[in-house]
MARDREN-513237 format. One record per residue: residue number from 1; residue in three letters; x, y, z of N, C-alpha, C in turn. Coordinates in nm, 4 decimals. Layout:
REM residues N
<rec NUM, 'ALA', <X, Y, Z>, <X, Y, Z>, <X, Y, Z>>,
...
END
This chain:
REM residues 81
<rec 1, 'UNK', <20.0555, 2.5042, 25.9525>, <20.0720, 2.5119, 26.0905>, <19.9672, 2.6126, 26.1500>>,
<rec 2, 'UNK', <19.9243, 2.7202, 26.0769>, <19.8184, 2.8024, 26.1238>, <19.6957, 2.7463, 26.1549>>,
<rec 3, 'UNK', <19.6511, 2.6503, 26.0477>, <19.5268, 2.5839, 26.0699>, <19.5253, 2.4895, 26.1958>>,
<rec 4, 'UNK', <19.6371, 2.4426, 26.2366>, <19.6400, 2.3636, 26.3562>, <19.6150, 2.4404, 26.4780>>,
<rec 5, 'UNK', <19.6490, 2.5682, 26.4753>, <19.6146, 2.6446, 26.5923>, <19.4885, 2.6877, 26.6104>>,
<rec 6, 'UNK', <19.4094, 2.7008, 26.4940>, <19.2658, 2.7414, 26.5018>, <19.1875, 2.6333, 26.5765>>,
<rec 7, 'UNK', <19.0695, 2.6753, 26.6314>, <18.9857, 2.5756, 26.6930>, <18.9088, 2.4872, 26.5898>>,
<rec 8, 'UNK', <18.8429, 2.3842, 26.6330>, <18.7739, 2.2894, 26.5355>, <18.6701, 2.3523, 26.4532>>,
<rec 9, 'UNK', <18.5912, 2.4400, 26.5047>, <18.4782, 2.5052, 26.4377>, <18.5233, 2.5885, 26.3238>>,
<rec 10, 'UNK', <18.6269, 2.6655, 26.3541>, <18.6753, 2.7522, 26.2368>, <18.7294, 2.6606, 26.1292>>,
<rec 11, 'UNK', <18.8074, 2.5643, 26.1634>, <18.8557, 2.4708, 26.0673>, <18.7457, 2.4039, 25.9767>>,
<rec 12, 'UNK', <18.6399, 2.3672, 26.0418>, <18.5358, 2.2939, 25.9666>, <18.4585, 2.4141, 25.8797>>,
<rec 13, 'UNK', <18.4535, 2.5358, 25.9205>, <18.4031, 2.6304, 25.8374>, <18.4845, 2.6701, 25.7070>>,
<rec 14, 'UNK', <18.6251, 2.6631, 25.7275>, <18.7065, 2.6807, 25.6143>, <18.6988, 2.5696, 25.5262>>,
<rec 15, 'UNK', <18.6736, 2.4477, 25.5773>, <18.6693, 2.3293, 25.4840>, <18.5418, 2.3317, 25.4158>>,
<rec 16, 'UNK', <18.4316, 2.3747, 25.4730>, <18.2997, 2.3830, 25.4080>, <18.3002, 2.4810, 25.3016>>,
<rec 17, 'UNK', <18.3552, 2.5953, 25.3343>, <18.3536, 2.7175, 25.2365>, <18.4356, 2.6813, 25.1089>>,
<rec 18, 'UNK', <18.5474, 2.6093, 25.1272>, <18.6331, 2.5791, 25.0103>, <18.5637, 2.4726, 24.9253>>,
<rec 19, 'UNK', <18.4890, 2.3799, 24.9886>, <18.4208, 2.2709, 24.9123>, <18.3160, 2.3403, 24.8386>>,
<rec 20, 'UNK', <18.2355, 2.4225, 24.8894>, <18.1343, 2.4957, 24.8210>, <18.1898, 2.5844, 24.7008>>,
<rec 21, 'UNK', <18.2957, 2.6454, 24.7195>, <18.3496, 2.7205, 24.6051>, <18.3844, 2.6306, 24.4976>>,
<rec 22, 'UNK', <18.4499, 2.5148, 24.5246>, <18.4978, 2.4210, 24.4138>, <18.3824, 2.3512, 24.3392>>,
<rec 23, 'UNK', <18.2556, 2.3551, 24.3909>, <18.1578, 2.2816, 24.3311>, <18.0744, 2.3661, 24.2338>>,
<rec 24, 'UNK', <18.0989, 2.4957, 24.2180>, <18.0234, 2.5873, 24.1413>, <18.0572, 2.5438, 23.9933>>,
<rec 25, 'UNK', <17.9475, 2.5309, 23.9147>, <17.9647, 2.4924, 23.7852>, <17.9630, 2.6089, 23.6852>>,
<rec 26, 'UNK', <18.0348, 2.5997, 23.5762>, <18.0213, 2.7173, 23.4894>, <17.9790, 2.6657, 23.3428>>,
<rec 27, 'UNK', <17.9230, 2.7675, 23.2785>, <17.8700, 2.7298, 23.1420>, <17.9183, 2.8217, 23.0357>>,
<rec 28, 'UNK', <17.9650, 2.7781, 22.9245>, <18.0056, 2.8596, 22.8266>, <17.8964, 2.8817, 22.7206>>,
<rec 29, 'UNK', <17.8655, 3.0203, 22.6953>, <17.7572, 3.0607, 22.5930>, <17.8118, 3.1430, 22.4842>>,
<rec 30, 'UNK', <17.7544, 3.1090, 22.3579>, <17.8042, 3.1889, 22.2527>, <17.6847, 3.2537, 22.1767>>,
<rec 31, 'UNK', <17.6918, 3.3832, 22.1423>, <17.5958, 3.4577, 22.0750>, <17.6122, 3.4280, 21.9254>>,
<rec 32, 'UNK', <17.4979, 3.3750, 21.8638>, <17.5226, 3.3405, 21.7131>, <17.4225, 3.4214, 21.6360>>,
<rec 33, 'UNK', <17.3280, 3.4976, 21.6972>, <17.2391, 3.5883, 21.6074>, <17.2289, 3.7217, 21.6781>>,
<rec 34, 'UNK', <17.1992, 3.8195, 21.5934>, <17.1958, 3.9601, 21.6434>, <17.0769, 3.9831, 21.7097>>,
<rec 35, 'UNK', <17.0840, 4.0854, 21.7958>, <16.9812, 4.1304, 21.8861>, <16.9073, 4.2480, 21.8184>>,
<rec 36, 'UNK', <16.9437, 4.2846, 21.6916>, <16.8748, 4.3942, 21.6233>, <16.7381, 4.3439, 21.5730>>,
<rec 37, 'UNK', <16.6376, 4.4386, 21.6018>, <16.5029, 4.4158, 21.5677>, <16.4410, 4.3078, 21.6609>>,
<rec 38, 'UNK', <16.4874, 4.3075, 21.7782>, <16.4333, 4.2122, 21.8791>, <16.3794, 4.2919, 21.9866>>,
<rec 39, 'UNK', <16.2763, 4.2486, 22.0710>, <16.2157, 4.3277, 22.1716>, <16.3242, 4.3779, 22.2800>>,
<rec 40, 'UNK', <16.2858, 4.4860, 22.3429>, <16.3824, 4.5478, 22.4382>, <16.4228, 4.4494, 22.5475>>,
<rec 41, 'UNK', <16.3302, 4.3716, 22.5995>, <16.3680, 4.2814, 22.6956>, <16.4689, 4.1819, 22.6494>>,
<rec 42, 'UNK', <16.4610, 4.1340, 22.5270>, <16.5677, 4.0400, 22.4841>, <16.6979, 4.1088, 22.4684>>,
<rec 43, 'UNK', <16.6935, 4.2308, 22.4216>, <16.8213, 4.3045, 22.4062>, <16.8929, 4.3274, 22.5450>>,
<rec 44, 'UNK', <16.8113, 4.3539, 22.6438>, <16.8585, 4.3759, 22.7805>, <16.9155, 4.2447, 22.8303>>,
<rec 45, 'UNK', <16.8463, 4.1317, 22.8048>, <16.8986, 4.0083, 22.8548>, <17.0253, 3.9658, 22.7879>>,
<rec 46, 'UNK', <17.0459, 3.9970, 22.6519>, <17.1668, 3.9702, 22.5976>, <17.2876, 4.0518, 22.6646>>,
<rec 47, 'UNK', <17.2554, 4.1845, 22.6815>, <17.3412, 4.2712, 22.7507>, <17.3857, 4.2242, 22.8985>>,
<rec 48, 'UNK', <17.2782, 4.1752, 22.9661>, <17.3011, 4.1254, 23.1027>, <17.3815, 4.0090, 23.1176>>,
<rec 49, 'UNK', <17.3806, 3.9179, 23.0060>, <17.4592, 3.7999, 22.9915>, <17.6023, 3.8397, 22.9782>>,
<rec 50, 'UNK', <17.6304, 3.9537, 22.9238>, <17.7774, 3.9929, 22.9028>, <17.8235, 3.9910, 22.7576>>,
<rec 51, 'UNK', <17.7323, 3.9695, 22.6596>, <17.7629, 3.9707, 22.5235>, <17.7983, 4.1105, 22.4688>>,
<rec 52, 'UNK', <17.9013, 4.1204, 22.3864>, <17.9299, 4.2464, 22.3261>, <17.9189, 4.2511, 22.1720>>,
<rec 53, 'UNK', <17.9218, 4.1296, 22.1163>, <17.9202, 4.1222, 21.9720>, <17.8862, 3.9829, 21.9272>>,
<rec 54, 'UNK', <17.8670, 3.9491, 21.7998>, <17.8306, 3.8334, 21.7557>, <17.9633, 3.7340, 21.7672>>,
<rec 55, 'UNK', <17.9346, 3.6000, 21.7888>, <18.0394, 3.5056, 21.8130>, <18.1253, 3.5336, 21.9366>>,
<rec 56, 'UNK', <18.0759, 3.6114, 22.0301>, <18.1375, 3.6312, 22.1618>, <18.0937, 3.5205, 22.2548>>,
<rec 57, 'UNK', <18.1966, 3.4685, 22.3146>, <18.1741, 3.3539, 22.4170>, <18.1900, 3.4151, 22.5537>>,
<rec 58, 'UNK', <18.0895, 3.3980, 22.6440>, <18.1093, 3.4301, 22.7814>, <18.0906, 3.3066, 22.8768>>,
<rec 59, 'UNK', <18.1563, 3.3179, 22.9784>, <18.1438, 3.1949, 23.0813>, <18.0773, 3.2404, 23.2055>>,
<rec 60, 'UNK', <17.9666, 3.1759, 23.2332>, <17.8790, 3.2164, 23.3564>, <17.8614, 3.1049, 23.4554>>,
<rec 61, 'UNK', <17.8376, 3.1348, 23.5773>, <17.8147, 3.0326, 23.6783>, <17.6671, 2.9889, 23.6535>>,
<rec 62, 'UNK', <17.6415, 2.8564, 23.6780>, <17.5084, 2.7984, 23.6571>, <17.4236, 2.8331, 23.7765>>,
<rec 63, 'UNK', <17.3306, 2.9258, 23.7621>, <17.2332, 2.9592, 23.8588>, <17.0931, 2.9568, 23.8098>>,
<rec 64, 'UNK', <16.9943, 2.9535, 23.8764>, <16.8525, 2.9541, 23.8208>, <16.8376, 3.0892, 23.7271>>,
<rec 65, 'UNK', <16.8857, 3.1901, 23.7837>, <16.8652, 3.3163, 23.7124>, <16.9304, 3.3220, 23.5711>>,
<rec 66, 'UNK', <17.0581, 3.2710, 23.5638>, <17.1255, 3.2588, 23.4383>, <17.0448, 3.1571, 23.3471>>,
<rec 67, 'UNK', <17.0061, 3.0450, 23.3994>, <16.9312, 2.9525, 23.3199>, <16.7993, 3.0136, 23.2645>>,
<rec 68, 'UNK', <16.7404, 3.0973, 23.3422>, <16.6236, 3.1631, 23.2980>, <16.6532, 3.2622, 23.1782>>,
<rec 69, 'UNK', <16.7612, 3.3273, 23.1971>, <16.8094, 3.4316, 23.0953>, <16.8473, 3.3614, 22.9658>>,
<rec 70, 'UNK', <16.9021, 3.2451, 22.9681>, <16.9415, 3.1566, 22.8617>, <16.8048, 3.1119, 22.7821>>,
<rec 71, 'UNK', <16.7115, 3.0696, 22.8691>, <16.5882, 3.0214, 22.8165>, <16.5123, 3.1348, 22.7404>>,
<rec 72, 'UNK', <16.5206, 3.2509, 22.7870>, <16.4601, 3.3743, 22.7337>, <16.5162, 3.4038, 22.5877>>,
<rec 73, 'UNK', <16.6480, 3.3874, 22.5614>, <16.7006, 3.4153, 22.4489>, <16.7688, 3.3023, 22.3745>>,
<rec 74, 'UNK', <16.7082, 3.1889, 22.3986>, <16.7560, 3.0614, 22.3400>, <16.7870, 3.0499, 22.1895>>,
<rec 75, 'UNK', <16.6990, 3.1380, 22.1228>, <16.6966, 3.1530, 21.9770>, <16.8302, 3.2368, 21.9283>>,
<rec 76, 'UNK', <16.8862, 3.3089, 22.0189>, <16.9995, 3.3889, 21.9736>, <17.1309, 3.3380, 22.0275>>,
<rec 77, 'UNK', <17.1355, 3.2407, 22.1095>, <17.2550, 3.1863, 22.1614>, <17.2656, 3.0372, 22.1569>>,
<rec 78, 'UNK', <17.3887, 2.9870, 22.1713>, <17.4040, 2.8386, 22.1835>, <17.5054, 2.8144, 22.3166>>,
<rec 79, 'UNK', <17.4961, 2.6880, 22.3524>, <17.5739, 2.6552, 22.4717>, <17.6921, 2.5728, 22.4094>>,
<rec 80, 'UNK', <17.8066, 2.6261, 22.4547>, <17.9326, 2.5646, 22.4076>, <17.9990, 2.4877, 22.5272>>,
<rec 81, 'UNK', <18.0420, 2.3691, 22.4967>, <18.1025, 2.2832, 22.6007>, <18.2447, 2.2462, 22.5496>>,
END
């Protein structure tokens, strides 16, 4: 009933924002190799992706930044679906 009382523009904005939130894709990534004896930038990338230990799985939204980070350390991680 509250939505019926709001004007048309606000209703369309609410509809647009909920559709956009539902379309965000996520990706599961698993660390399979250690970052020991790796360059500092690769260690920082592993930490920025949220890994804490080997065989740790994290779920991230698919963005160009995350895909670039995955590409940088692709020899240390795998994508799990």
